[in-house]
Each structure stands twice: as C-alpha cells, then as structure tokens.
MMTF fields as JSON, N, C-alpha, C and O atoms, coordinates in Angstrom:
{
  "mmtfVersion": "1.0.0",
  "mmtfProducer": "UNKNOWN",
  "numBonds": 463,
  "numAtoms": 464,
  "numGroups": 116,
  "numChains": 1,
  "numModels": 1,
  "chainsPerModel": [1],
  "groupsPerChain": [116],
  "chainIdList": ["A"],
  "bondAtomList": [4, 2, 8, 6, 12, 10, 16, 14, 20, 18, 24, 22, 28, 26, 32, 30, 36, 34, 40, 38, 44, 42, 48, 46, 52, 50, 56, 54, 60, 58, 64, 62, 68, 66, 72, 70, 76, 74, 80, 78, 84, 82, 88, 86, 92, 90, 96, 94, 100, 98, 104, 102, 108, 106, 112, 110, 116, 114, 120, 118, 124, 122, 128, 126, 132, 130, 136, 134, 140, 138, 144, 142, 148, 146, 152, 150, 156, 154, 160, 158, 164, 162, 168, 166, 172, 170, 176, 174, 180, 178, 184, 182, 188, 186, 192, 190, 196, 194, 200, 198, 204, 202, 208, 206, 212, 210, 216, 214, 220, 218, 224, 222, 228, 226, 232, 230, 236, 234, 240, 238, 244, 242, 248, 246, 252, 250, 256, 254, 260, 258, 264, 262, 268, 266, 272, 270, 276, 274, 280, 278, 284, 282, 288, 286, 292, 290, 296, 294, 300, 298, 304, 302, 308, 306, 312, 310, 316, 314, 320, 318, 324, 322, 328, 326, 332, 330, 336, 334, 340, 338, 344, 342, 348, 346, 352, 350, 356, 354, 360, 358, 364, 362, 368, 366, 372, 370, 376, 374, 380, 378, 384, 382, 388, 386, 392, 390, 396, 394, 400, 398, 404, 402, 408, 406, 412, 410, 416, 414, 420, 418, 424, 422, 428, 426, 432, 430, 436, 434, 440, 438, 444, 442, 448, 446, 452, 450, 456, 454, 460, 458],
  "bondOrderList": [1, 1, 1, 1, 1, 1, 1, 1, 1, 1, 1, 1, 1, 1, 1, 1, 1, 1, 1, 1, 1, 1, 1, 1, 1, 1, 1, 1, 1, 1, 1, 1, 1, 1, 1, 1, 1, 1, 1, 1, 1, 1, 1, 1, 1, 1, 1, 1, 1, 1, 1, 1, 1, 1, 1, 1, 1, 1, 1, 1, 1, 1, 1, 1, 1, 1, 1, 1, 1, 1, 1, 1, 1, 1, 1, 1, 1, 1, 1, 1, 1, 1, 1, 1, 1, 1, 1, 1, 1, 1, 1, 1, 1, 1, 1, 1, 1, 1, 1, 1, 1, 1, 1, 1, 1, 1, 1, 1, 1, 1, 1, 1, 1, 1, 1],
  "groupList": [{"groupName": "UNK", "atomNameList": ["N", "CA", "C", "O"], "elementList": ["N", "C", "C", "O"], "formalChargeList": [0, 0, 0, 0], "bondAtomList": [1, 0, 2, 1, 3, 2], "bondOrderList": [1, 1, 2], "singleLetterCode": "X", "chemCompType": "L-PEPTIDE LINKING"}],
  "groupTypeList": [0, 0, 0, 0, 0, 0, 0, 0, 0, 0, 0, 0, 0, 0, 0, 0, 0, 0, 0, 0, 0, 0, 0, 0, 0, 0, 0, 0, 0, 0, 0, 0, 0, 0, 0, 0, 0, 0, 0, 0, 0, 0, 0, 0, 0, 0, 0, 0, 0, 0, 0, 0, 0, 0, 0, 0, 0, 0, 0, 0, 0, 0, 0, 0, 0, 0, 0, 0, 0, 0, 0, 0, 0, 0, 0, 0, 0, 0, 0, 0, 0, 0, 0, 0, 0, 0, 0, 0, 0, 0, 0, 0, 0, 0, 0, 0, 0, 0, 0, 0, 0, 0, 0, 0, 0, 0, 0, 0, 0, 0, 0, 0, 0, 0, 0, 0],
  "groupIdList": [1, 2, 3, 4, 5, 6, 7, 8, 9, 10, 11, 12, 13, 14, 15, 16, 17, 18, 19, 20, 21, 22, 23, 24, 25, 26, 27, 28, 29, 30, 31, 32, 33, 34, 35, 36, 37, 38, 39, 40, 41, 42, 43, 44, 45, 46, 47, 48, 49, 50, 51, 52, 53, 54, 55, 56, 57, 58, 59, 60, 61, 62, 63, 64, 65, 66, 67, 68, 69, 70, 71, 72, 73, 74, 75, 76, 77, 78, 79, 80, 81, 82, 83, 84, 85, 86, 87, 88, 89, 90, 91, 92, 93, 94, 95, 96, 97, 98, 99, 100, 101, 102, 103, 104, 105, 106, 107, 108, 109, 110, 111, 112, 113, 114, 115, 116],
  "secStructList": [7, 7, 2, 2, 2, 2, 2, 2, 2, 2, 2, 2, 2, 2, 2, 2, 2, 2, 6, 7, 7, 2, 2, 2, 2, 2, 2, 2, 2, 2, 6, 3, 3, 3, 3, 3, 3, 3, 3, 7, 6, 6, 1, 7, 3, 3, 3, 2, 2, 2, 2, 2, 2, 2, 2, 2, 6, 6, 6, 6, 7, 1, 6, 6, 3, 3, 3, 3, 3, 3, 3, 3, 3, 3, 1, 1, 1, 1, 3, 3, 3, 3, 3, 3, 3, 3, 3, 3, 6, 6, 3, 3, 3, 3, 3, 3, 3, 3, 3, 3, 3, 3, 1, 1, 1, 1, 3, 3, 3, 3, 3, 3, 3, 3, 7, 7],
  "xCoordList": [20.516, 20.39, 19.14, 18.718, 18.4, 17.154, 16.984, 18.03, 15.814, 15.5, 15.835, 16.555, 15.152, 15.264, 16.668, 17.066, 17.588, 18.911, 19.54, 20.087, 19.407, 19.772, 19.16, 19.917, 18.223, 17.563, 18.02, 18.334, 18.086, 18.902, 20.442, 21.118, 20.878, 22.316, 22.645, 23.599, 22.032, 22.095, 21.308, 21.766, 20.571, 19.802, 21.087, 21.142, 22.093, 22.898, 23.982, 24.363, 24.257, 25.267, 24.766, 25.416, 23.598, 22.776, 23.066, 23.914, 22.256, 22.679, 23.765, 23.856, 24.917, 26.169, 26.877, 27.938, 26.419, 26.802, 25.878, 26.125, 24.841, 23.609, 24.022, 24.4, 23.985, 24.194, 25.425, 25.608, 26.248, 27.608, 27.43, 28.205, 26.576, 26.521, 27.498, 27.393, 28.488, 29.397, 28.693, 29.127, 27.671, 26.973, 26.468, 26.515, 25.907, 25.381, 26.508, 26.132, 28.101, 28.845, 29.622, 30.173, 29.561, 30.25, 29.238, 29.767, 27.923, 26.823, 27.286, 27.815, 27.232, 27.43, 28.632, 28.488, 29.894, 31.301, 30.975, 31.636, 30.134, 30.258, 29.669, 29.9, 28.764, 28.182, 29.131, 28.659, 30.474, 31.18, 32.089, 32.577, 32.502, 33.53, 35.04, 35.276, 35.916, 37.109, 37.796, 38.556, 37.451, 38.437, 37.278, 37.072, 36.656, 35.576, 36.438, 37.352, 35.987, 36.509, 35.139, 34.028, 35.373, 34.505, 35.168, 36.112, 34.364, 34.955, 33.76, 32.557, 34.178, 33.427, 32.834, 33.274, 32.01, 31.896, 32.694, 32.331, 33.835, 35.034, 35.98, 37.004, 35.741, 36.542, 37.708, 38.429, 37.736, 38.627, 38.374, 37.211, 39.383, 39.134, 39.526, 40.663, 38.851, 38.952, 38.717, 37.746, 39.743, 39.661, 38.773, 38.364, 38.567, 37.641, 38.44, 37.842, 39.82, 40.389, 40.538, 40.599, 40.605, 40.293, 39.094, 38.931, 38.128, 36.799, 36.387, 35.718, 36.861, 36.878, 37.413, 36.843, 38.611, 39.052, 38.281, 37.834, 38.182, 37.486, 36.03, 35.454, 35.533, 34.176, 34.205, 33.408, 35.448, 35.385, 35.384, 34.97, 35.879, 36.043, 34.419, 33.874, 34.096, 32.662, 31.364, 30.306, 31.484, 30.236, 29.656, 30.293, 28.473, 27.696, 28.143, 28.113, 28.514, 28.858, 27.905, 28.053, 26.692, 25.679, 24.141, 23.373, 23.999, 22.878, 21.639, 21.763, 20.624, 19.214, 19.438, 18.53, 20.555, 20.69, 19.878, 19.774, 19.217, 18.827, 19.136, 19.51, 19.002, 19.57, 18.281, 17.774, 17.93, 16.678, 17.298, 18.054, 16.802, 17.291, 15.819, 14.843, 15.945, 14.844, 15.489, 16.701, 14.532, 14.692, 15.482, 16.52, 15.408, 16.399, 16.103, 14.982, 17.363, 17.243, 18.466, 19.668, 17.522, 18.478, 19.125, 18.466, 20.362, 21.134, 21.231, 20.833, 21.778, 22.067, 21.697, 21.167, 21.841, 21.45, 22.53, 22.218, 23.801, 24.807, 25.463, 26.517, 24.533, 24.849, 23.312, 22.27, 23.516, 22.247, 22.747, 23.889, 21.744, 21.663, 20.608, 19.659, 20.886, 19.884, 20.092, 21.1, 19.169, 19.708, 19.305, 18.239, 20.575, 20.648, 20.726, 21.611, 19.67, 19.252, 19.273, 18.571, 20.204, 20.783, 19.806, 19.59, 19.345, 18.225, 18.817, 19.059, 18.872, 19.078, 17.487, 16.964, 16.983, 15.718, 14.667, 13.96, 14.695, 14.017, 14.189, 13.457, 15.198, 15.191, 16.747, 17.805, 16.351, 17.446, 18.751, 18.766, 19.964, 21.354, 21.909, 22.396, 21.9, 22.595, 21.891, 21.074, 22.233, 21.612, 22.859, 23.66, 22.833, 23.626, 23.302, 22.759, 23.534, 23.123, 24.577, 25.714, 24.093, 24.749, 24.9, 23.932, 26.068, 26.276, 26.748, 27.795, 26.031, 26.728, 27.113, 26.454, 28.106, 28.428, 28.772, 29.522, 27.93, 27.984, 29.063, 29.62, 29.146, 29.933, 29.746, 30.415, 28.978, 28.733, 27.633, 27.484, 27.106, 26.105, 26.954, 26.522, 28.116, 28.692, 28.783, 28.538, 29.216, 29.275, 30.733, 31.602, 31.063, 32.381, 32.764, 33.813, 32.08, 32.488, 31.027, 29.898, 31.507, 30.343, 31.008, 32.16, 30.179, 30.537, 29.555, 28.391, 29.746, 28.807, 28.894, 29.949, 27.936, 28.089, 27.14, 25.923, 27.801, 26.804, 25.745, 26.004, 24.483, 23.324, 23.144, 22.679, 23.506, 22.983, 21.924, 21.456],
  "yCoordList": [-3.705, -3.921, -4.574, -5.434, -4.291, -4.587, -5.154, -5.291, -5.479, -5.319, -4.085, -4.03, -2.949, -1.796, -1.52, -1.313, -1.505, -0.982, -1.949, -1.431, -3.212, -4.109, -3.515, -3.105, -3.403, -2.965, -1.287, -0.986, -0.351, 1.0, 0.951, 1.758, -0.183, -0.11, -0.745, -0.226, -1.818, -2.33, -1.195, -1.227, -0.499, 0.345, 1.574, 2.09, 1.971, 2.837, 1.895, 2.363, 0.957, 0.382, 0.23, 0.502, -0.218, -0.271, 1.081, 1.284, 2.093, 3.52, 3.832, 4.12, 3.793, 3.94, 3.31, 3.769, 2.187, 1.349, 1.393, 1.036, 1.887, 2.225, 3.66, 3.885, 4.596, 5.973, 6.756, 7.85, 6.132, 6.827, 8.011, 8.927, 8.212, 9.445, 9.355, 8.543, 10.292, 10.066, 9.632, 8.698, 10.314, 10.561, 9.22, 8.786, 8.458, 7.065, 5.924, 5.003, 5.997, 5.35, 5.545, 4.693, 7.032, 7.549, 6.723, 5.983, 6.869, 6.554, 4.868, 4.424, 4.223, 2.693, 2.392, 1.673, 3.009, 2.632, 3.318, 2.766, 4.348, 4.729, 3.724, 3.718, 2.86, 1.798, 0.702, -0.239, 0.616, -0.392, -0.142, 0.988, -0.995, -0.88, -0.498, -0.902, 0.208, 0.341, -1.067, -1.195, -2.209, -3.287, -4.515, -5.64, -3.89, -4.709, -5.27, -4.645, -6.865, -7.821, -8.13, -8.207, -8.28, -8.901, -10.366, -10.291, -11.61, -12.699, -12.663, -12.708, -12.593, -12.442, -13.919, -14.899, -14.091, -15.219, -16.139, -17.29, -15.64, -16.043, -16.405, -16.991, -16.095, -16.695, -15.496, -15.551, -14.376, -13.379, -12.819, -12.911, -12.154, -11.823, -9.855, -9.492, -9.205, -7.732, -6.955, -7.129, -6.082, -5.234, -4.099, -4.031, -3.247, -1.955, -1.147, -0.725, -0.917, -0.02, -0.767, -0.049, -2.007, -2.558, -2.772, -2.873, -2.883, -2.748, -1.315, -1.16, -0.249, 0.816, 1.339, 2.267, 0.725, 1.083, 0.455, 1.122, -0.748, -1.635, -0.937, -1.018, -0.292, 0.287, 1.854, 2.291, 2.508, 3.838, 3.877, 4.88, 2.718, 3.021, 2.348, 2.571, 1.701, 1.065, 1.971, 1.488, 3.314, 4.097, 4.392, 5.186, 3.839, 4.004, 2.806, 2.926, 1.77, 0.88, -0.219, -0.985, -0.079, -1.291, -0.361, -0.097, -0.05, 0.705, -0.263, -1.443, 0.073, -0.501, -1.427, -2.218, -1.449, -2.482, -1.911, -0.692, -2.869, -2.892, -4.026, -5.041, -3.964, -5.075, -5.443, -4.603, -6.694, -6.79, -7.806, -8.689, -7.566, -8.452, -9.081, -8.434, -10.306, -11.327, -12.065, -12.055, -12.78, -14.089, -13.564, -14.216, -12.464, -11.791, -12.628, -12.673, -13.411, -13.971, -13.573, -13.481, -13.315, -12.714, -14.074, -14.624, -14.359, -15.618, -15.297, -16.058, -14.148, -13.622, -12.121, -11.762, -11.31, -9.932, -9.283, -8.263, -9.903, -9.014, -9.966, -9.773, -11.175, -11.978, -12.044, -12.426, -11.515, -11.828, -12.58, -12.501, -13.339, -14.377, -13.565, -13.122, -13.406, -13.016, -13.506, -14.189, -13.255, -13.581, -12.169, -11.563, -11.775, -10.829, -11.016, -11.583, -10.445, -11.031, -9.554, -8.558, -9.765, -8.712, -8.713, -9.711, -7.493, -7.581, -6.03, -4.883, -6.636, -5.435, -5.372, -6.341, -4.104, -3.956, -5.103, -5.593, -5.44, -6.395, -7.84, -8.661, -8.058, -9.497, -10.01, -9.414, -11.07, -11.481, -11.753, -12.971, -11.279, -11.694, -12.616, -13.677, -12.402, -12.914, -12.979, -12.131, -14.055, -14.458, -14.943, -15.841, -14.324, -14.876, -15.033, -14.055, -16.068, -15.862, -15.375, -15.744, -14.411, -13.471, -13.537, -13.563, -13.563, -13.844, -12.349, -11.896, -11.628, -10.127, -10.32, -11.092, -9.651, -9.519, -8.178, -7.579, -7.543, -6.427, -6.299, -7.178, -4.835, -4.574, -3.296, -2.535, -2.712, -1.553, -0.631, 0.573, -1.63, -1.017, -0.557, 0.294, -1.061, -1.148, -2.785, -3.775, -2.662, -3.919, -4.281, -3.45, -5.371, -5.783, -6.748, -6.539, -7.671, -8.941, -9.362, -9.465, -9.54, -10.152, -11.236, -11.125, -12.401, -13.671, -13.731, -13.564, -13.931, -14.008, -15.6, -16.232, -16.007, -17.605, -17.478, -17.293, -17.59, -17.587, -18.934, -20.119, -18.292, -19.578, -19.596, -18.615, -20.86, -21.031, -21.485, -21.641],
  "zCoordList": [47.676, 46.245, 45.859, 46.633, 44.685, 44.353, 42.827, 42.193, 42.216, 41.102, 40.364, 39.367, 41.041, 40.364, 40.098, 38.952, 41.321, 41.147, 39.885, 38.912, 40.014, 38.505, 37.414, 36.533, 37.297, 35.971, 35.834, 34.683, 36.673, 36.201, 36.004, 35.365, 36.694, 36.392, 35.086, 34.507, 34.451, 33.24, 32.308, 31.166, 32.418, 31.485, 31.177, 30.06, 32.281, 32.116, 31.039, 29.967, 31.373, 30.431, 28.847, 27.838, 28.932, 27.501, 26.964, 26.095, 27.568, 27.129, 26.554, 25.361, 27.564, 26.835, 26.032, 25.61, 25.701, 24.52, 23.256, 22.104, 23.751, 22.332, 21.99, 20.84, 22.843, 22.738, 22.861, 22.327, 23.591, 23.808, 24.572, 24.297, 25.48, 26.494, 27.655, 28.573, 27.526, 28.824, 30.188, 30.862, 30.511, 31.704, 32.044, 33.195, 30.89, 31.303, 31.742, 32.467, 31.233, 31.602, 32.824, 33.52, 32.988, 34.511, 35.614, 36.444, 35.582, 36.571, 36.314, 37.332, 35.598, 35.366, 36.328, 37.317, 35.972, 36.452, 38.008, 38.888, 38.464, 39.799, 41.1, 42.309, 40.173, 41.178, 41.448, 42.086, 41.069, 41.31, 42.371, 42.349, 43.426, 44.472, 43.762, 42.623, 44.425, 43.828, 43.51, 42.55, 44.455, 44.171, 43.504, 43.96, 42.334, 41.792, 40.731, 40.195, 40.374, 39.732, 38.867, 39.391, 37.584, 36.842, 35.833, 35.046, 36.146, 35.608, 34.248, 34.506, 33.065, 31.773, 31.297, 31.898, 30.41, 29.785, 29.122, 28.876, 28.807, 28.372, 29.343, 28.991, 30.675, 31.73, 32.1, 33.097, 31.056, 31.54, 32.86, 33.255, 33.764, 34.711, 34.733, 34.431, 34.971, 34.655, 36.014, 36.75, 36.229, 37.501, 36.895, 35.736, 37.895, 37.394, 36.319, 35.33, 36.495, 35.403, 34.095, 33.096, 33.924, 32.766, 32.413, 31.197, 33.108, 32.586, 32.062, 31.04, 32.879, 32.367, 31.104, 30.53, 30.584, 29.608, 28.41, 27.477, 28.517, 27.411, 27.176, 26.092, 28.219, 28.028, 27.221, 26.391, 27.812, 27.068, 25.708, 25.127, 24.991, 23.507, 22.855, 21.774, 23.712, 23.215, 23.106, 22.703, 23.483, 23.703, 22.333, 21.64, 21.809, 20.74, 19.742, 18.517, 20.344, 19.55, 19.039, 18.087, 20.085, 19.756, 19.567, 20.492, 18.409, 18.027, 18.417, 18.089, 18.993, 19.326, 20.449, 20.701, 21.191, 22.368, 23.422, 23.56, 24.275, 25.512, 26.221, 25.634, 27.631, 28.52, 29.618, 30.362, 29.551, 30.321, 31.206, 30.801, 32.881, 33.876, 34.426, 34.806, 34.36, 34.915, 35.923, 36.141, 36.599, 37.545, 38.431, 38.541, 39.25, 40.201, 41.443, 41.95, 41.992, 43.299, 44.183, 43.932, 45.611, 46.251, 47.308, 48.191, 46.986, 47.6, 49.151, 50.033, 49.339, 50.733, 50.716, 49.664, 51.522, 51.573, 50.519, 49.905, 50.331, 49.391, 48.382, 47.776, 48.302, 46.882, 46.152, 46.685, 44.671, 43.796, 42.604, 42.151, 42.133, 40.647, 40.167, 40.814, 38.898, 37.749, 36.525, 36.348, 35.419, 34.114, 33.421, 33.538, 32.585, 31.944, 30.325, 29.684, 29.899, 28.465, 27.585, 27.763, 26.705, 25.83, 24.389, 23.702, 24.163, 22.98, 22.008, 22.383, 20.791, 19.736, 18.851, 18.3, 18.898, 18.347, 18.558, 17.678, 19.883, 20.308, 20.289, 20.842, 19.618, 19.42, 20.41, 20.613, 20.75, 21.623, 21.307, 21.127, 21.12, 20.843, 21.923, 21.534, 22.971, 24.196, 25.425, 25.786, 26.106, 27.571, 28.58, 28.32, 29.502, 30.581, 32.066, 32.582, 32.825, 34.311, 34.856, 34.563, 35.755, 36.592, 38.026, 38.785, 38.394, 39.879, 40.384, 39.923, 41.27, 41.729, 43.316, 44.012, 43.789, 45.161, 45.234, 44.463, 46.623, 46.961, 48.192, 48.851, 48.252, 49.459, 49.774, 49.074, 50.695, 51.092, 50.027, 49.823, 49.596, 48.227, 47.097, 46.319, 46.966, 45.399, 45.006, 45.694, 43.678, 43.175, 43.564, 43.298, 44.13, 44.414, 43.3, 42.69, 43.022, 41.916, 41.214, 41.693, 39.993, 39.069, 38.292, 37.873, 38.088, 37.627, 36.5, 36.862, 35.2, 34.189, 33.603, 33.616, 33.218, 32.572, 31.172, 31.179, 30.241, 29.006, 28.965, 29.176, 28.617, 28.268, 27.123, 26.544, 26.418, 25.107, 24.975, 23.847]
}
C-alpha cells in the first residue's frame, strides 16, 4: 500500500457517493479483505457486509464530494495512518485521522477518529 493506493481507493468512494456509478462502488469494496472491520468515528463496528449494505443506498447522495488523503505515515509495512479530508465543492466538511491495517494487500481493518 502507498499514498497512490490510498488516494485511488478514496477517489472511488468519493465517486460512488458523488456520482453513483456502480463500478466505483465495486472497485472500492474489492479492496477490502473478506474479514474487514471498520470502526467509525461514532464508534460503530461494521463488518464488510454491513458496510456494503450501508454504501449500496448512498450512491449519488453527496454531490460535489471529494476526499483528500494527506500526511500518510507507514507505521509498519502493513499499518498506515493518514488524514482523510472530506470536501464538498472545495470546502472542508469533515476531517478524520485514520489507521488502516492490511493483510495480503487488502484492507483488513480501519479505525477512524474525527478531528474537530
């Protein structure tokens, strides 16, 4: 994993949420390990199927959205920390610090912490 992977991965998520193109959702989800777990900024723990279901109905729900990945730090070869900035029409609407753990080149777990 590297900065480019993280940026492309979040570009696909933003494209799905912004434009609702199914290929973007599929590409985004395909990067996740079958045992994937997300801990959201609200402390919810979502497995891959729950994330898939939550995103399935969200296509096109965020016009103007882009997601910028910044300050990527490789903690170990399989653990990365970065800042994820959500923008709508160029204005920041949310920032979170994220830790991502990989296994075999796939995202195994992600922990998001909101930055206020």
